[in-house]
N, C-alpha and C positions, 0 to 999 in steps of 0.2 A: 504520738510519743511525747511525753512531758519533758521539756527542756529546763535544765537547771540554770539559774543565774550564775554570773561569774564569781559571786561571793558566797555561794552555797554548794554543798555537795551531799550526796546520799551515800551512806556506807552500809554494807550488808554484813551480817553476823554469820560466821561459819565455825564449825569445828573442823580442824585439820586432823585427820586420823592417819597414823603411820603404821603400815603393815610391811610384810616382806614377801618375796616371791619363792621362798624355800620353807618347807614345813619344819626343817631342822634348825632354822635360824630364829633369832629373837630381834624385835624391832630396835633400831637405834633411836636416840633421842632427837628432837627437832634441831638442836644446836648442831649436831654432827651432820645432819642432812643439809642444812642451809650453809654450813661451811664448805661442803662439797659443791653445792650450787654456786657459791661465791667463787670457788676455784675455776669453775666452768665460765663464769662471767669474766673473770680476769684473763682467761685464755681465749676470749671472744667465741665461746662455744655455748652461748645461752640464748639461742634463737630458734624459731621453728617457722617454716614456710607453710602457709595454709591457703585455702581457696584456690586450688590448682596452681599454687606458687605465685599467685598475683598479690598476695599479702604476707606480711611477716609480723610475728609477735615475738618480742624479745625482752629480756631483762636488761635495762639500761643503767641500773644503779642498785646497790644493796648496802645496807648499813646495819650494824649490830649495836644495840644499846645494852651494854652489860649491866649497867646500873638498874635498869628496869626489866632486864631479861626479855628483850624484844628484838626481833629482826624485822626490818622494813625493806621492801623491794619496790622499785618503780618498773612497771611493765608498760611497754609501748606497742601499739598496734598500728601498722602503716599499710594502707590498701591502695595500690596503684590504680584500681578501678573506682576508687571513691570519687564522688562528684566534687567538682571545683567549688570553692567557697564564694557565695554571693553576698555582697554587702549593699545596704540601701540606706540613703539619707532621705527620710520621708519629708522633712521640712524643705530641703533644697530640691527635692524631686530628682535626685541623682542616684546612680548605682554603679557598681564595678564588680568584676569577677576576678578573683585571684587564681590564676592558672597554675597548675602543677608543671614543673619542668621535667625533662626526660629523666626517668629513673625514680622520681619522687612519688610518694604515696600520701594520701590524706592520713594525717596522724592523730591518734587519740591515746591518752595515757591514764593509768590508774595506779594508786598506791595499794600495796598489800602489806598489812602488818600482822605478824604472827607472834604469839606469846611463846617463849622458850621454856615456860613452866607448864607442866602437865595440869590439866583440869582435875580438881579434887574428885576422887572417886571414878575417874575415867582414864584408865591406863592408855598410854600412847595417843592421847587426844589433847589438842592444843587450840585455844581460842584464836580465831583469825578474823580480820576485818578487811573487806575489799571495797574500794571506792567504785561507785557506779560510773561507767564510761562507755561510750559507744564502741562496740567491737571487743571490749575487754570484759567478757563475762567470766564467771567462775569455771565454766566448762573449758574454755579456751586457755585460761590461766593454768588449770590443772594439766591440760594436754602439754603445755609448754614445760612445766616442771617435771612431768613424767618423761617427756622426750629427752630433757637434759640428763636425767639420771639413767635412762635407758642407753643413751649413746655413750656415756662414761662407762657404764657396766659392760657394754659391748667391747670397749677397748681394754678393760681391766676387770675381770670377774671377781677380783679380790679387792675392789675399791672399798667395799664394806666387808668386814669379817667379824665373826663372833664364835664362841664355843658352841659346838653341836649340843642342842638342848636335850638330846636323847642320852647324853652322858658318854657317847662313844669316845674311844681313845685311839691315838695313833700307835705306831710300833714302839715308840719310846715310852708309852704310858701317859703321855700328855693329852689334855683334852683336844679332840679333833676340831680343827678349824673349818668353818663353813663360809664361803664367799656368797654374798647375796645382793639383791637390789631392793631398796626401799620402794614400797608401793603407797602412794598418797591418795587420800580422798578429801574433798571439800564437802562437808555435810551442812546444808543450810539449816539454821535454827528456826523453828516455826514462829511466825509473828503472832501477836495478840489478835490481829485482824483475821488470820486464818482460823484460829481456835474459836473466835466468836462467830465467824461465818459458818463453821461446822456445827457448833453446839446450838446456835439459835436457828439453824435451818433444820432440814430433815435428812437423816442418813438413808441412802437408797441401797447401796450394795458395796461389798468389799471383795476384792480379788487378792488372794495370797498367791504370790508368784515364786516358783522355784526355778531359777535358771539352771539348765542342765548342759552337760557336754553334748554337742550336736552329734546325733546318731541317726542312722537310716530308719525311716518309719516303715515298718512292715516289709513288704516285698517291693517297695517303690524306691529305687535308688535316687530319684529326683526329689523326694520328700524327706525332710530332716526334722526330727523332734528336737525342740530347743527349750521349751518351757513346760512346766507342769503348773496349771492354774486351778486353784480351789476357789469357787465362787460362794460367797456367803451373803444371804439376804437379811436385811434388818427387819425384825418383827416387833411385837409389842414389848414395852418395858425398856426402851432404849434409854440409857442414863441421860440425865438432863445437863443443864448448863453447869460448868465447873467440874463435871464428872466424866463426860463422854471421851474427851481426848485422852485423859489419863487411863481410862479403861481400855481404849483401843491400843494404846502403847503397851499395856500389859499383855493383851492378846497377841500383838505382833511379836513382842519379845519372846513369848512362850513358843510361838510357831517358828520363829527363827531357828530355835534349837532343833527343829525337825527338818530344816533345810529350806524353809521359805524365806528368801532374802529380801524380798520386796513386797509392799502392799500397795494396792491402788484403791483409794477411797472415792466412791461416787456419792455425791450429796447434792441437795437442792438448797440454795441459800434462802434466807428469809424473804428476799425480793423475788423469789421464784426462779432465779437463774440456776441452771444445772452446772455443776463444776466437778472436776476430777483432779485428784492430787496423788502423786506417787511418793511413797515414804520408804526409807530404809527400815526394814522390819526390826533389826536388832537394836537400833539406837533411837528410832522415832524421829530422825532428822529428815528434812524434806529434800527430795530430789528435783525440785521445781522451784526456780528462783522467784516466781510470782508471789509466793507467800512467805518468802524468807524474811526473817526479822531485819528491819532496817532503821536507821536513824538519820535524820536530816541535820547537817551541821551548817549553821548560818553565820553571817557576819564575818566571813573569812577576809582577813585584811593583811597584806594586799590581795586583791582579787586574783582568781586563777584563770589561766588559758585552758583551751581544750586539751593541750598536751604540753609536756615539758621534756627536756633532755635527761633530767635526773630527778631525784627526790626533791620535793619542794619543802624545805625545812619547816616553815611556819605552819604548813598544813599537816605535814607528817606528825608534828607534835600534838595536833588536835586528835588525830586518829589514835595515836599511841596512848593518849590520856584516856580515851574511851575504852581502849583495850584493857588498860590497868584497872579501870573502874568496874569492868564487867567480868573479868576472869575470876574463876573460883579456885 
């Protein structure tokens, strides 16, 4: 694992997509969603226990920048099973270990900045940037945000409401109101490295995957059908560099309309190494952080610790500037 210096950080690029859990509801905007998450934070209801309850991930700070139309969160992960920290002075040939006290966990933190302006041409989609930190990956951050919204919805099913999109009316002739829960996705934007590895290598096979509601397989109650997988082999005439990825995205998007929600690409890189990547079929975003677009931010001054209690203003400004520069 590559360790970053205290004056540099890596930030990953994502699209935050907002959907809903009811077919008759329409998605709220990102500002509404994060104001509700802010209310949970203020009520000390913005945490989630993980790893058999030995670790906790939580929102420890949230800040809106109305001028730039951005919200920034600080997310902290604390693991009571994490190893104690070892320090060494190689010149003096001395060392020490900083031991955790009862109830403490090894802590790591990351900033998440989200644009509150929709991406041009992409409804209900907002550019987001997540700082790389041990334990604070996009999957866990998404689980935390979803958990906050789920618990609030459990307490109040009308936390979010909108007019029924079918046009249904109540007894008084007014638009029928629907209570719903927002459903969030963090979709990784593909890096230039992924595209070049794919296009300069050789395409082997594609699996188009349709996730299905689990049902009994034949007469065997202990077997359940969960996916329908269509396997495609690459033949002659595969599009070349600067064409293959765009061609594949077109194929995936067309097949998504038939119910195939994921695609698995198997390819061999130019160095001969075999690789497999999963993609959201409808959007072409990556479901695998290894190839997600990232940028290294250097010369951070003052330097950063592994974790903080809240948003670090001078570093948050750097992420927010990247967000503004890259959103559409």
